[in-house]
Residue, then its C-alpha position, 0 to 999 in steps of 0.5 A: m121648404s118653399i122660400d116666398k118673398s114673406t119667408v124672405s122678409k121676415v128672415a131679414g127682419l130677424a137679421r135687421i137687413k133692410v130689403t127693398e121690394d126688388d131685393l125680395n123678388y131678388y133674394a128669394p128666388q136665390l135662396q130658393n136654390i141654396l135650399q134645393w143643392v142642400e136637399q140635393l146634397q142630403e141624398v148623397n150617400t156618406d156612410g162609411v166616410e170619415p170626417l175630415a178638415n183637410v182632403s190632403e195628408i198634412a201633419l201641421r206644424l204646431r208651436d207650444d201653447v206658451v202664455n207670455d206678456g209679448g215682452i213688447q210693450q214700449e213697442v206696442l206703445q209706441n202706436a199710441p197717442e198718449t200713454v200713462e205710466g206703461f198702459f194706453v190713456v182712452t177718453k172716458i165714455v161713461e158720465 
C-alpha cells in the first residue's frame, strides 16, 4: 500500500486532525515507512509460537475482586468545594 499526501489528508480528516501542507509532506513518508515495517513483520514465521502477554514467566499476584464502598466518603468529600448530605454539589448545566 502506498501512502501519499492525499491519503494522509484523508486520514487526518477522518481523525479530525488539522494538518498543513508541510505536515502532509512530513507525515506521508513517515507513514509509508511504518507500513513497510508492518509488511516486513507479517513475513515472520510465527507457526507454533504461543501468544504471550509478557516475555518473562511471572505470576502476577491478584487481589480478590470485592465490591465495597471504599469506606472513605468523608475523606473524598473534603476535596469538594461544596457538599450537601454526603454528595458533591455541582452547578446545573442543562437548561
